C-alpha positions in Angstrom: 92.5 34.5 -9.9 93.4 33.7 -6.3 90.0 34.8 -5.2 88.2 32.8 -7.8 90.4 29.6 -7.0 89.4 30.1 -3.3 85.7 30.3 -4.1 86.0 27.1 -6.3 87.9 25.1 -3.7 85.5 26.0 -1.0 82.5 25.0 -3.0 84.1 21.7 -4.0 84.8 20.9 -0.3 81.2 21.6 1.0 78.8 20.7 -1.9 77.6 17.6 -3.7 77.1 17.5 -7.4 78.9 20.9 -7.7 76.1 22.7 -5.9 72.5 22.3 -4.8 71.0 23.8 -8.0 73.2 22.0 -10.3 72.4 18.8 -8.4 68.7 19.3 -9.3 69.5 19.4 -13.0 71.8 16.3 -12.8 69.1 14.4 -10.8 66.5 15.4 -13.5 68.9 14.1 -16.2 69.4 10.7 -14.3 65.6 10.4 -13.8 65.1 10.8 -17.5 67.8 8.2 -18.2 66.0 5.7 -16.0 62.7 6.3 -17.9 61.1 8.8 -15.6 59.9 12.4 -16.1 62.4 15.2 -15.1 59.5 17.3 -14.2 58.5 15.1 -11.4 60.7 17.3 -9.3 58.9 20.5 -9.0 62.2 22.3 -8.4 63.5 21.5 -11.9 62.5 24.7 -13.6 64.2 24.4 -16.9 63.3 23.8 -20.5 63.4 20.2 -21.9 66.7 21.0 -23.6 68.4 21.5 -20.2 67.8 17.9 -19.5 70.0 16.9 -22.3 72.6 19.4 -21.3 72.8 17.8 -18.0 73.2 14.3 -19.2 77.1 14.6 -19.6 77.3 15.3 -16.0 75.7 12.0 -15.0 78.8 10.0 -16.2 81.3 12.0 -14.3 82.4 10.8 -10.8 81.3 13.0 -7.8 84.9 14.0 -7.1 85.3 15.4 -10.7 81.8 17.0 -10.6 82.3 18.8 -7.3 85.3 20.6 -8.7 84.3 21.0 -12.3 81.0 22.7 -11.7 82.2 25.6 -9.6 85.1 25.9 -11.8 82.8 26.2 -14.9 80.5 28.7 -13.1 83.5 30.9 -12.0 84.7 30.8 -15.6 81.4 31.9 -17.0 81.3 34.8 -14.6 84.9 35.8 -15.4 84.1 35.4 -19.1 81.1 37.6 -18.8 83.1 40.2 -17.1 85.7 40.3 -19.8 83.0 40.5 -22.4 81.4 43.5 -20.6 84.8 45.3 -20.5 85.3 44.7 -24.1 81.8 46.0 -24.9 82.7 49.2 -23.1 86.2 49.5 -24.6 88.0 48.8 -21.3 91.4 47.0 -21.6 91.2 43.6 -20.0 94.5 44.0 -18.3 93.7 47.4 -16.8 93.6 48.1 -13.1 89.9 48.8 -13.4 89.4 45.3 -14.9 91.3 43.6 -12.2 89.8 45.6 -9.4 86.3 45.1 -10.8 86.5 41.4 -10.9 87.9 41.3 -7.3 85.1 43.6 -6.1 82.5 41.3 -7.7 84.1 38.2 -6.1 84.8 39.6 -2.7 82.2 42.4 -2.3 79.1 41.1 -4.1 77.3 38.3 -2.2 75.4 37.0 -5.4 78.7 36.1 -7.0 79.6 33.6 -4.1 75.9 32.3 -4.0 76.0 31.6 -7.7 79.3 29.6 -7.4 78.2 27.6 -4.3 74.9 26.8 -5.8 76.2 25.8 -9.1 73.1 27.6 -10.7 73.0 27.7 -14.4 72.2 31.5 -14.2 76.1 31.8 -14.9 75.3 30.9 -18.5 73.1 34.0 -18.8 75.8 36.0 -17.0 78.2 35.0 -19.8 75.7 35.2 -22.7 74.3 38.7 -22.2 77.5 40.7 -22.4 78.7 38.4 -25.2 75.5 39.0 -27.1 75.7 42.8 -26.6 79.3 42.8 -27.7 78.3 41.0 -30.9 75.3 43.4 -31.4 77.6 46.4 -30.9 79.8 45.1 -33.7 76.9 44.7 -36.0 76.6 40.9 -35.7 73.0 40.8 -34.6 72.2 37.3 -35.9 75.1 35.9 -34.0 73.9 37.8 -30.9 70.5 36.3 -31.3 72.0 32.7 -31.6 73.9 33.4 -28.3 70.8 34.6 -26.5 68.8 31.6 -28.0 71.4 29.1 -26.6 71.4 30.7 -23.2 67.5 30.5 -23.2 67.7 26.9 -24.2 69.8 26.2 -21.1 67.9 28.5 -18.8 65.2 31.0 -19.9 66.5 33.9 -17.9 67.2 36.1 -21.0 63.7 35.9 -22.5 63.1 39.6 -21.9 66.1 40.4 -24.0 64.1 39.4 -27.0 62.5 42.8 -26.8 65.8 44.5 -27.5 65.8 42.8 -31.0 62.3 44.0 -31.5 63.2 47.6 -30.6 66.3 47.5 -32.9 64.2 45.9 -35.6 66.8 43.1 -36.0 64.3 40.4 -37.2 67.1 37.9 -38.2 68.6 38.2 -34.8 65.2 37.8 -33.2 64.5 34.8 -35.3 67.8 33.1 -34.2 67.0 33.9 -30.6 63.6 32.3 -30.8 64.3 29.4 -33.2 67.4 28.0 -31.4 65.6 27.3 -28.0 62.4 26.4 -29.7 64.1 23.7 -31.9 66.2 22.4 -29.0 63.3 22.3 -26.6 61.0 20.8 -29.1 63.3 18.0 -30.1 64.2 17.3 -26.5 60.5 17.2 -25.4 59.8 14.5 -28.0 62.3 12.3 -25.9 60.5 13.0 -22.7 57.8 10.6 -21.3 55.6 13.8 -20.8 56.6 16.2 -23.7 54.3 19.0 -22.2 55.8 18.6 -18.7 57.2 22.1 -18.8 53.8 23.6 -19.7 51.6 21.5 -17.4 53.8 21.3 -14.3 56.7 23.9 -14.3 54.9 26.9 -15.7 52.0 26.8 -13.1 54.7 26.3 -10.5 56.4 29.5 -11.6 53.3 31.5 -11.7 52.3 30.4 -8.3 55.7 31.6 -6.9 57.4 28.4 -5.9 56.8 26.6 -2.6 57.5 26.9 1.1 61.2 25.8 0.5 61.8 28.5 -2.2 59.5 31.3 -1.1 61.7 32.8 1.6 64.4 33.4 -0.9 62.3 35.1 -3.6 63.3 38.8 -3.9 60.5 40.1 -6.1 58.1 42.6 -4.6 55.3 40.2 -5.5 56.8 37.7 -3.1 58.2 40.1 -0.4 55.3 42.4 0.1 52.8 39.6 1.2 55.3 38.7 3.9 54.8 42.2 5.2 51.0 41.9 5.3 50.2 43.3 1.8 47.5 41.4 0.0 49.0 39.2 -2.8 46.8 40.7 -5.5 47.9 44.2 -4.5 51.6 43.1 -4.4 51.3 41.5 -7.8 49.7 44.6 -9.2 52.4 46.8 -7.9 55.1 44.6 -9.1 53.6 44.3 -12.6 53.2 48.2 -12.8 56.8 48.7 -11.8 57.9 46.2 -14.5 55.7 48.0 -17.1 57.4 51.3 -16.2 60.8 49.9 -16.7 59.9 48.4 -20.0 58.8 51.9 -21.0 62.1 53.3 -19.7 63.9 50.8 -21.9 61.9 51.9 -24.9 62.7 55.5 -24.2 66.4 54.7 -23.8 66.5 52.9 -27.2 64.6 55.8 -28.9 67.0 58.4 -27.5 69.8 56.7 -29.3 73.3 57.8 -28.9 76.7 56.4 -29.9 78.7 53.7 -28.2 77.6 50.7 -26.3 75.7 52.3 -23.5 72.6 52.3 -25.5 72.7 48.4 -25.7 73.6 48.0 -22.0 71.1 50.6 -20.7 68.3 49.1 -22.7 68.9 45.4 -21.9 69.4 46.0 -18.2 65.8 47.5 -17.5 64.3 44.8 -19.6 65.9 42.1 -17.3 65.1 44.0 -14.1 61.5 44.4 -15.2 61.3 40.6 -15.4 62.9 40.3 -12.1 60.3 42.6 -10.6 57.3 41.0 -12.1 58.3 37.4 -11.7 57.7 35.9 -8.2 60.5 33.4 -8.6 63.4 35.9 -8.7 66.6 35.3 -6.7 69.6 37.4 -5.8 72.1 35.7 -8.1 70.0 36.8 -11.1 71.6 40.2 -10.6 74.8 38.7 -11.8 73.3 38.9 -15.2 72.9 42.7 -15.0 75.4 44.3 -12.5 78.7 43.4 -14.4 77.3 44.9 -17.6 76.6 48.1 -15.9 79.7 48.2 -13.8 82.0 47.8 -16.7 80.6 51.1 -18.1 81.5 53.0 -15.0 84.4 54.9 -16.8 82.0 56.5 -19.3 80.7 59.9 -18.5 77.0 59.8 -17.4 77.0 56.0 -16.7 74.5 54.8 -14.1 77.3 53.2 -12.3 78.7 56.7 -11.6 75.7 57.6 -9.6 75.4 57.2 -5.8 72.1 55.2 -6.0 73.7 52.4 -8.0 76.1 51.8 -5.2 73.6 52.4 -2.5 71.6 49.5 -4.1 74.6 47.2 -3.9 75.3 47.9 -0.1 72.9 45.2 1.3 74.8 42.7 -0.9 78.2 43.3 0.7 79.2 40.1 2.5 79.1 40.7 6.3 76.7 43.6 6.0 73.7 43.0 8.4 70.5 44.7 9.4 68.5 44.4 12.6 65.9 41.6 12.4 67.2 40.5 9.0 70.1 38.3 10.1 68.4 35.0 9.5 69.0 33.5 6.1 65.3 33.1 5.3 64.9 36.9 5.7 67.6 37.7 3.3 64.9 38.2 0.6 64.0 41.6 2.1 67.6 42.8 1.6 67.6 41.5 -1.9 64.3 43.2 -2.6 65.8 46.5 -1.5 68.8 46.0 -3.9 66.4 45.0 -6.8 64.1 48.0 -6.3 66.7 50.7 -5.8 68.8 49.3 -8.7 65.7 49.2 -10.9 64.8 52.8 -10.0 68.4 54.1 -10.7 68.7 52.2 -14.0 65.1 53.2 -15.0 65.8 56.9 -14.4 68.9 56.8 -16.4 67.2 55.0 -19.2 64.2 57.3 -19.4 65.8 60.6 -18.9 69.5 60.3 -19.5 70.1 61.6 -15.9 72.2 59.8 -13.3 70.2 59.8 -10.0 72.2 61.9 -7.5 74.0 63.9 -10.2 73.0 67.1 -12.0 74.6 67.8 -15.4 74.9 71.4 -16.8 71.9 72.4 -18.8 72.6 73.8 -22.3 72.3 77.6 -22.6 69.7 79.3 -24.6 70.2 78.7 -28.2 72.9 76.1 -27.6 72.7 73.0 -29.8 71.5 69.8 -28.0 73.9 66.8 -27.7 74.0 64.5 -30.7 72.7 61.6 -28.5 69.4 63.5 -28.1 69.0 64.7 -31.7 70.0 61.9 -33.9 67.4 59.7 -35.5 67.1 56.4 -33.4 66.1 54.5 -36.5 69.3 55.6 -38.3 71.3 54.6 -35.3 69.9 51.0 -35.6 71.1 50.8 -39.2 74.6 52.0 -38.7 77.3 49.7 -40.2 79.4 47.6 -37.9 82.7 48.8 -36.5 85.3 48.8 -39.2 82.7 48.3 -42.1 83.4 50.0 -45.3 81.1 53.0 -46.0 79.9 54.0 -49.3 82.4 56.0 -51.2 85.4 54.5 -49.5 
């Protein structure tokens, strides 16, 4: 708690509107209240529903806003870690829980970046583990509503919709789609340009930002052209890598297996695939993935028990520097290394069940295969919730 408090106080002292990214949303809401279009600012990259979500901040004094926003972001990140722990069955008051939260706050740079920027990615960092926890308990419709609410605020969790498709949870998928669609549709009707997101923001995202944002984009599609690779070739490589990760997620879901690992190890490659393919990907997006994987480190065979998972996080240790990459605008190269190595480690675990860097014992001739490899994946998706009454009981 002391670490989180220090991060909040430091952000409150040195930022305006609770952080630069939060300030963009607040300015967009103020523009709308004055009768203008929030999409006049090309850096406002949210759905129309986010404008209404930012309106309450416009009535708060700056002194309150500067403290409330980083406090809310830190609260979302801590809440996401608690949900991730509960998903994997780890006691919240255990040493691992406390050390994990401290390690994320002190040893993982995207955590501090997210608090200082006041970016609304914090909502996704809370919503993903909360939704997976609900899904693990059999409450897929509620999980879909949580994902949909997060998408309405910031569409970072759109790739997670494929998880509902793989699980054939159509009610959950409907909730995840209808909640942001209804919220954004109603909000768009209140905008001076209802199609502003489609005509201004979406082309901006597909182009990959502008000169202000491009130096911080960590996707291979954005980083490789800075090294001399043609843009079309870089986009093709990034798209191919993303497609491989989606296939790995499909393999992981089909392999089945008891426990929460199936949900976490399917959702993680789906999100990482989007980060690889999208040009506008930033280091703090990793806060939506890393805590969910880290919380499962106590489970045998977890990807967080492999050396490549930790090797991917080394460039994100505060104070770690590499030659020629000390400048802030060159940080994207380090972020790209983290993204690619993490994607490779998670993808291999999802596709084969093997942790990179570790070799498990192979079953002897005639020995039965593990249940996780032999059970019917379709039957796994239809298991009753934890504590539900089975027929005959």
